[in-house]
Backbone as CSV, one residue per row, in Angstrom:
resi,resn,N_x,N_y,N_z,CA_x,CA_y,CA_z,C_x,C_y,C_z
1,MET,50.683,-27.794,-25.281,49.487,-27.974,-24.692,49.056,-29.522,-24.496
2,MET,49.376,-30.348,-25.465,48.890,-31.725,-25.443,49.830,-32.329,-24.610
3,LEU,50.881,-32.127,-24.109,52.027,-32.706,-23.349,51.589,-32.797,-21.665
4,SER,51.939,-33.697,-21.082,51.596,-33.948,-19.557,52.333,-32.768,-18.782
5,PRO,51.947,-32.339,-17.666,52.811,-31.290,-17.086,53.904,-31.827,-16.485
6,ALA,53.951,-33.017,-16.261,55.123,-33.946,-15.675,56.294,-33.910,-16.863
7,VAL,55.734,-34.212,-18.170,56.705,-34.376,-19.311,57.384,-32.804,-19.546
8,VAL,56.387,-31.670,-19.364,57.036,-30.443,-19.674,57.841,-29.927,-18.366
9,GLY,57.745,-30.423,-17.066,58.583,-30.169,-16.224,59.858,-30.761,-16.336
10,ASN,59.814,-32.052,-16.751,61.328,-32.682,-16.935,62.071,-32.002,-18.002
11,PHE,61.074,-31.683,-19.264,61.773,-31.162,-20.461,62.440,-29.623,-20.102
12,TRP,61.926,-28.704,-19.198,62.310,-27.464,-18.927,63.196,-27.534,-17.730
13,THR,63.255,-28.628,-17.051,64.368,-28.789,-16.041,65.659,-28.924,-16.681
14,PHE,65.755,-29.595,-17.996,66.939,-29.825,-18.515,67.362,-28.410,-19.357
15,LEU,66.346,-27.802,-19.754,66.572,-26.420,-20.428,67.054,-25.484,-19.409
16,TYR,66.805,-25.466,-18.013,67.330,-24.662,-17.054,68.176,-25.035,-16.326
17,GLN,69.050,-26.198,-16.638,70.293,-26.458,-15.921,71.340,-25.517,-16.270
18,PRO,71.993,-25.117,-14.906,73.122,-24.103,-14.936,74.198,-24.203,-15.846
19,GLN,74.702,-25.732,-15.879,75.994,-26.139,-16.584,75.594,-26.240,-18.093
20,ILE,74.543,-27.009,-18.466,74.200,-27.644,-19.736,72.948,-27.243,-20.396
21,GLY,72.205,-26.164,-19.625,70.971,-25.694,-19.982,71.059,-24.957,-21.291
22,LEU,69.951,-24.762,-22.241,70.022,-23.946,-23.253,69.626,-22.618,-22.924
23,VAL,68.853,-22.230,-21.906,68.551,-21.062,-21.477,69.702,-20.341,-20.692
24,ASN,70.471,-20.816,-20.042,71.665,-20.372,-19.464,72.656,-20.222,-20.645
25,TYR,72.737,-20.918,-21.520,73.652,-20.674,-22.616,73.249,-19.400,-23.513
26,VAL,72.009,-19.208,-23.974,71.609,-18.200,-24.401,71.800,-16.981,-23.893
27,VAL,71.594,-16.991,-22.534,71.772,-15.745,-21.676,73.283,-15.328,-21.795
28,GLU,74.125,-16.464,-21.632,75.463,-16.315,-21.844,76.070,-15.681,-23.186
29,VAL,75.394,-16.105,-24.271,75.754,-15.657,-25.470,75.367,-14.027,-25.610
30,VAL,74.007,-13.625,-25.060,73.508,-12.274,-25.168,74.104,-11.499,-24.342
31,THR,74.304,-11.947,-23.090,75.054,-10.877,-22.202,76.253,-11.129,-21.745
32,GLY,76.823,-12.095,-22.043,78.414,-12.372,-21.678,78.437,-12.844,-20.149
33,THR,77.415,-13.110,-19.295,77.526,-13.527,-18.171,77.665,-15.056,-18.304
34,PRO,78.570,-15.481,-17.304,78.904,-16.949,-17.402,77.639,-17.790,-16.936
35,ALA,77.422,-18.963,-17.799,76.337,-19.683,-17.714,76.182,-20.286,-16.128
36,SER,77.407,-20.614,-15.811,77.415,-21.157,-14.457,77.205,-20.259,-13.294
37,SER,77.071,-19.047,-13.669,76.819,-17.959,-12.491,75.700,-17.785,-11.731
38,PHE,74.567,-18.175,-12.665,73.331,-18.115,-12.114,72.447,-19.416,-12.533
39,SER,71.515,-19.558,-11.627,70.629,-20.659,-11.809,68.989,-19.962,-12.033
40,MET,68.596,-20.460,-12.879,66.947,-20.158,-13.247,66.080,-20.793,-12.122
41,LEU,66.435,-21.802,-11.589,65.692,-22.581,-10.679,65.989,-22.483,-9.229
42,GLY,67.296,-21.802,-9.005,67.963,-21.746,-7.819,67.388,-20.097,-7.185
43,PRO,68.368,-20.122,-5.952,68.058,-18.752,-5.253,68.254,-17.567,-6.176
44,GLY,67.832,-16.593,-5.874,67.915,-15.260,-6.419,66.857,-14.651,-7.317
45,GLY,65.558,-15.314,-6.928,64.238,-14.575,-7.305,63.919,-14.996,-8.754
46,LEU,64.549,-15.895,-9.564,64.203,-16.238,-10.816,63.283,-17.446,-10.992
47,ALA,63.144,-18.186,-9.799,62.241,-19.425,-9.956,60.937,-19.168,-10.134
48,PRO,60.238,-18.272,-9.528,58.872,-17.972,-9.799,58.785,-17.424,-11.328
49,TRP,59.588,-16.819,-11.930,59.791,-16.510,-13.121,59.767,-17.609,-14.318
50,SER,60.719,-18.404,-13.841,60.972,-19.571,-14.559,59.647,-20.523,-14.670
51,ILE,58.720,-20.535,-13.551,57.691,-21.303,-13.535,56.572,-20.741,-14.432
52,ILE,56.485,-19.314,-14.414,55.698,-18.336,-15.122,56.003,-18.563,-16.730
53,ILE,57.202,-18.656,-17.133,57.616,-18.754,-18.394,57.029,-20.150,-19.036
54,VAL,57.453,-21.176,-18.162,56.868,-22.543,-18.576,55.436,-22.758,-18.663
55,ASP,54.763,-22.005,-17.623,53.210,-22.131,-17.764,52.597,-21.381,-18.755
56,THR,53.382,-20.385,-19.202,52.784,-19.731,-20.475,53.288,-20.082,-21.809
57,TRP,54.407,-20.855,-21.753,54.696,-21.732,-22.788,53.622,-22.822,-23.025
58,MET,53.351,-23.341,-22.062,52.495,-24.541,-22.129,50.995,-24.515,-22.402
59,TRP,50.457,-23.234,-21.843,48.997,-22.962,-22.089,48.593,-21.860,-23.069
60,THR,49.526,-21.218,-23.574,49.250,-20.118,-24.473,48.332,-20.550,-25.735
61,PRO,48.666,-21.784,-26.207,47.799,-22.319,-27.404,46.296,-22.456,-27.000
62,PHE,46.217,-22.816,-25.733,44.757,-23.282,-25.257,44.036,-21.921,-25.330
63,VAL,44.724,-21.122,-24.785,43.993,-19.577,-24.633,43.767,-18.993,-25.992
64,MET,44.768,-19.264,-26.826,44.670,-18.635,-28.232,43.539,-19.369,-29.079
65,LEU,43.280,-20.714,-28.598,42.152,-21.262,-29.549,40.687,-20.808,-29.119
66,ILE,40.747,-20.453,-27.774,39.637,-19.871,-27.007,39.365,-18.416,-27.896
67,CYS,40.466,-17.766,-27.910,40.247,-16.411,-28.548,39.964,-16.496,-29.993
68,LEU,40.551,-17.277,-30.709,40.173,-17.668,-32.013,38.720,-17.955,-32.243
69,ALA,38.111,-18.776,-31.275,36.750,-19.319,-31.427,35.898,-17.943,-31.126
70,GLY,36.296,-17.187,-30.147,35.631,-15.927,-30.042,35.602,-15.038,-31.163
71,LEU,36.766,-14.917,-31.837,36.751,-13.987,-33.112,35.942,-14.644,-34.311
72,ARG,36.071,-15.951,-34.369,35.304,-16.468,-35.306,33.751,-16.590,-35.262
73,SER,33.292,-16.228,-33.908,31.860,-16.188,-33.730,31.382,-15.077,-33.922
74,ILE,32.126,-13.948,-34.397,31.435,-12.540,-34.678,31.098,-12.628,-36.072
75,PRO,29.808,-12.378,-36.477,29.322,-12.265,-37.679,29.882,-11.197,-38.672
76,ASP,30.007,-11.403,-39.837,30.703,-10.521,-40.756,29.854,-9.239,-41.002
77,TYR,28.519,-9.402,-40.872,27.510,-8.462,-41.333,27.720,-7.387,-40.114
78,ILE,28.190,-7.620,-38.937,28.279,-6.439,-37.951,29.378,-5.401,-38.453
79,TYR,30.593,-6.215,-38.986,31.580,-5.178,-39.449,31.108,-4.590,-40.733
80,GLU,30.587,-5.211,-41.516,29.974,-4.653,-42.919,28.939,-3.376,-42.394
81,ALA,28.242,-3.527,-41.513,27.349,-2.465,-41.047,28.132,-1.339,-40.432
82,ALA,29.202,-1.768,-39.636,30.181,-0.771,-39.119,30.924,0.209,-40.114
83,GLU,31.225,-0.516,-41.183,31.923,0.215,-42.358,31.021,1.110,-43.233
84,VAL,29.857,0.766,-43.225,28.792,1.511,-43.967,28.618,2.711,-43.181
85,ASP,28.751,2.734,-41.876,28.521,3.748,-40.721,29.763,4.449,-40.682
86,ARG,30.819,4.067,-41.604,32.129,4.793,-41.484,32.755,4.728,-40.210
87,ALA,32.653,3.606,-39.566,33.419,3.481,-38.206,34.785,3.104,-38.693
88,SER,35.810,3.944,-37.728,37.195,3.375,-38.140,37.579,1.985,-37.671
89,LYS,38.561,1.384,-38.114,39.013,0.186,-37.535,39.276,0.152,-35.865
90,TRP,39.846,1.215,-35.554,40.090,1.235,-34.119,38.520,1.259,-33.388
91,ARG,37.709,1.874,-33.843,36.356,2.095,-33.314,35.733,0.692,-33.518
92,GLN,35.828,-0.019,-34.472,35.257,-1.249,-34.691,35.816,-2.275,-33.693
93,PHE,37.101,-1.950,-33.427,37.840,-3.047,-32.438,37.162,-2.770,-31.076
94,TRP,36.901,-1.594,-30.633,36.569,-1.254,-29.430,35.326,-1.522,-29.178
95,THR,34.276,-1.562,-30.283,32.863,-1.426,-29.981,32.257,-2.742,-30.491
96,ILE,33.022,-3.417,-31.375,32.384,-4.640,-31.724,33.293,-5.898,-31.111
97,THR,34.526,-5.739,-31.719,35.423,-6.979,-31.397,35.571,-7.331,-29.854
98,VAL,36.017,-6.095,-29.071,36.199,-6.442,-27.674,34.856,-6.992,-26.964
99,PRO,33.818,-6.156,-27.209,32.550,-6.512,-26.363,32.301,-8.028,-26.731
100,MET,32.376,-8.511,-27.899,31.832,-9.704,-28.463,32.755,-10.959,-28.107
101,VAL,33.999,-10.514,-27.711,35.378,-11.633,-27.558,35.251,-11.421,-25.989
102,LEU,34.885,-10.674,-25.147,35.160,-10.618,-23.807,34.543,-11.871,-23.188
103,PRO,33.400,-12.298,-23.521,33.176,-13.609,-22.658,34.121,-14.656,-22.898
104,PHE,34.695,-14.800,-24.053,35.609,-15.864,-24.462,36.882,-15.595,-23.575
105,LEU,37.297,-14.277,-23.459,38.525,-14.117,-22.818,38.313,-14.312,-21.352
106,MET,37.022,-14.062,-20.770,36.716,-14.310,-19.343,36.900,-15.918,-19.122
107,LEU,36.305,-16.567,-20.157,36.209,-18.004,-19.976,37.548,-18.565,-19.863
108,ALA,38.391,-17.927,-20.704,39.793,-18.483,-20.644,40.383,-18.111,-19.385
109,VAL,40.349,-17.016,-19.008,40.880,-16.612,-17.480,40.272,-17.517,-16.523
110,LEU,39.110,-17.847,-16.642,38.450,-18.874,-15.422,39.067,-20.171,-15.535
111,PHE,39.357,-20.690,-16.844,39.916,-21.909,-17.099,41.209,-22.011,-16.529
112,ARG,42.055,-20.961,-16.785,43.559,-20.816,-16.353,43.654,-20.634,-14.909
113,GLY,42.646,-19.777,-14.204,42.748,-19.629,-12.964,42.424,-20.957,-12.216
114,ILE,41.507,-21.762,-12.499,41.247,-22.904,-11.961,42.317,-24.009,-12.108
115,GLU,42.965,-23.913,-13.233,43.984,-24.787,-13.629,45.306,-24.396,-12.699
116,ASN,45.473,-23.196,-12.307,46.592,-22.772,-11.597,46.370,-23.020,-10.169
117,PHE,45.183,-23.331,-9.739,45.110,-23.761,-8.295,45.358,-25.307,-8.248
118,LYS,45.181,-25.994,-9.445,45.575,-27.362,-9.413,46.893,-27.693,-9.729
119,MET,47.715,-26.745,-10.243,49.109,-26.783,-10.610,49.771,-27.545,-9.565
120,PHE,50.472,-28.676,-10.025,51.331,-29.340,-9.020,52.546,-30.186,-9.688
121,ASP,52.182,-30.899,-10.827,53.423,-31.634,-11.317,54.673,-30.935,-11.773
122,MET,54.093,-30.020,-12.584,55.284,-29.134,-13.139,56.032,-28.408,-12.113
123,VAL,55.580,-27.630,-11.250,56.308,-26.977,-10.145,57.088,-27.974,-9.380
124,ASN,56.482,-29.134,-9.074,57.146,-29.926,-8.256,58.302,-30.629,-8.920
125,LEU,58.290,-30.785,-10.304,59.360,-31.309,-10.850,60.549,-30.346,-10.968
126,LEU,60.045,-29.014,-11.294,60.959,-28.062,-11.530,61.727,-27.397,-10.420
127,THR,61.035,-27.171,-9.150,61.700,-26.644,-7.978,61.198,-27.438,-6.620
128,GLY,60.216,-28.147,-6.712,59.676,-28.810,-5.418,59.337,-27.836,-4.527
129,GLY,58.877,-26.650,-4.958,58.438,-25.721,-3.771,59.503,-24.852,-3.382
130,GLY,60.765,-25.058,-3.862,61.652,-24.244,-3.219,62.321,-23.141,-4.269
131,PRO,63.358,-22.543,-4.162,64.126,-22.572,-3.148,63.641,-21.876,-1.729
132,GLY,63.961,-22.732,-0.743,63.066,-22.222,0.470,61.530,-22.416,0.006
133,ASN,60.846,-21.368,0.490,59.304,-21.639,0.055,58.858,-20.564,-1.144
134,GLU,59.933,-20.365,-1.966,59.750,-19.304,-2.898,58.837,-19.694,-4.092
135,THR,58.567,-20.953,-4.179,57.505,-21.306,-5.391,56.668,-22.280,-4.714
136,LEU,56.382,-22.068,-3.507,55.717,-23.158,-2.589,54.021,-22.772,-3.195
137,LEU,53.485,-23.800,-3.622,51.801,-23.682,-3.978,51.164,-24.478,-2.942
138,THR,49.716,-24.067,-3.098,48.882,-24.715,-1.802,48.882,-26.133,-2.251
139,SER,49.065,-26.588,-3.499,48.989,-28.163,-3.811,50.153,-28.763,-3.274
140,ILE,51.162,-28.180,-3.523,52.550,-28.701,-2.936,52.379,-28.732,-1.239
141,ASP,51.890,-27.662,-0.725,51.961,-27.554,0.706,50.894,-28.565,1.166
142,LEU,49.852,-28.707,0.622,48.907,-29.870,0.856,49.445,-31.348,0.611
143,LYS,50.544,-31.340,-0.314,50.963,-32.906,-0.346,52.030,-32.977,0.707
144,ARG,52.819,-31.876,0.905,53.839,-32.052,2.207,52.993,-32.328,3.477
145,GLU,51.916,-31.612,3.803,51.168,-31.719,5.117,50.664,-33.286,5.139
146,ALA,50.147,-33.786,3.980,49.518,-34.990,3.975,50.500,-36.144,4.094
147,PHE,51.558,-36.199,3.152,52.481,-37.409,2.952,53.703,-37.070,3.400
148,GLU,54.073,-36.087,3.963,55.519,-35.917,4.625,55.300,-35.815,6.083
149,LYS,54.501,-34.983,6.544,54.159,-34.835,7.830,53.072,-35.603,8.452
150,TRP,52.360,-36.234,7.625,51.346,-37.130,8.038,50.393,-36.627,8.839
151,ARG,49.970,-35.265,8.559,48.935,-34.660,9.309,47.717,-34.748,8.308
152,THR,47.046,-35.961,8.249,45.887,-36.392,7.463,44.660,-35.427,7.844
153,GLY,44.379,-35.230,8.900,43.145,-34.450,9.235,43.261,-33.034,8.998
154,TYR,44.440,-32.459,9.060,44.642,-31.130,8.760,44.592,-31.006,7.190
155,SER,45.343,-31.861,6.595,45.248,-31.871,5.082,43.989,-31.984,4.527
156,SER,43.080,-32.719,4.975,41.718,-33.082,4.664,41.016,-31.746,4.599
157,ALA,41.142,-31.185,5.801,40.425,-29.861,6.012,40.941,-28.685,5.145
158,TYR,42.135,-28.858,4.969,42.890,-27.912,3.995,42.434,-28.132,2.628
159,ALA,42.317,-29.295,2.172,41.840,-29.530,0.869,40.456,-29.067,0.670
160,ILE,39.497,-29.431,1.675,38.145,-28.850,1.488,38.005,-27.350,1.568
161,ILE,38.700,-26.649,2.367,38.874,-25.220,2.209,39.437,-24.871,1.027
162,LEU,40.309,-25.393,0.391,40.749,-24.857,-0.967,39.763,-25.240,-2.076
163,PHE,38.989,-26.354,-2.019,37.870,-26.588,-2.845,36.772,-25.610,-2.824
164,VAL,36.360,-25.304,-1.653,35.216,-24.332,-1.165,35.661,-22.972,-1.746
165,THR,36.943,-22.460,-1.422,37.368,-21.274,-1.957,37.411,-21.125,-3.501
166,VAL,37.938,-22.064,-4.208,37.939,-22.154,-5.584,36.640,-22.231,-6.313
167,PHE,35.846,-23.010,-5.553,34.370,-23.148,-6.100,33.721,-21.766,-5.920
168,GLY,33.734,-21.135,-4.749,33.235,-19.959,-4.346,33.662,-18.830,-5.414
169,LEU,34.858,-18.671,-5.707,35.454,-17.551,-6.582,35.163,-17.972,-7.968
170,ALA,35.110,-19.213,-8.307,34.599,-19.500,-9.753,33.062,-19.271,-9.968
171,SER,32.222,-19.401,-8.957,30.990,-19.223,-8.971,30.476,-17.614,-9.010
172,ILE,31.294,-16.960,-8.288,31.207,-15.494,-8.513,31.734,-15.020,-9.738
173,TYR,32.618,-15.504,-10.421,33.330,-15.222,-11.689,32.273,-15.607,-12.723
174,VAL,31.684,-16.748,-12.598,30.702,-17.200,-13.789,29.391,-16.190,-13.760
175,LYS,29.032,-15.714,-12.529,27.972,-14.925,-12.516,28.361,-13.531,-13.295
176,ALA,29.579,-13.158,-13.004,29.960,-12.111,-13.618,30.120,-12.250,-15.140
177,LEU,30.586,-13.356,-15.562,30.666,-13.691,-17.165,29.126,-13.732,-17.530
178,ASN,28.125,-14.452,-16.886,26.836,-14.274,-17.352,26.279,-12.748,-17.672
179,LYS,26.739,-11.940,-16.676,26.240,-10.729,-16.767,26.912,-9.959,-18.161
180,VAL,27.990,-10.288,-18.350,28.803,-9.751,-19.370,28.102,-10.218,-20.778
181,LYS,27.784,-11.526,-20.793,27.241,-12.157,-21.839,25.752,-11.642,-22.196
182,GLU,25.112,-11.084,-21.321,23.630,-10.652,-21.462,23.887,-9.415,-22.113
183,ARG,25.005,-8.466,-22.028,24.781,-7.327,-22.551,25.005,-7.032,-23.963
């Protein structure tokens, strides 16, 4: 979580190497498939899953910290009152824990959603948007339009539309989050 996405992208590029990568070696040991017969970042539909694995590996601690903060914010006396009322652990989970942690979970989803729109470095280092356009993100497409095709007007409009879209979706989501917090 504390590493730069560029560092994480370089690190996982080495782990995903078909010939010397640790991931292919583990797959070879477990399944018997030769390590050089497939590539996690090449064609074959594994590249998006590889990015999902790396992103999950990188940001799970952040989400867990938010969830832990939500769990720590629940006062003990609520659980004590539920035990006096003879509520089962399952009932306590669904009527106390989930509703009180839900705003924190929604906040984590909001942060991760916004971060995923900004994701660039890691994907650019891992796949560069390829193979083909299989892992092409809006940020990579925006970079290509601006700095490879030199369509600056188009890329500026693209960036503004992307900002307005993310801002609009986040605003709607924050309103829903406030309604959940009011309950």
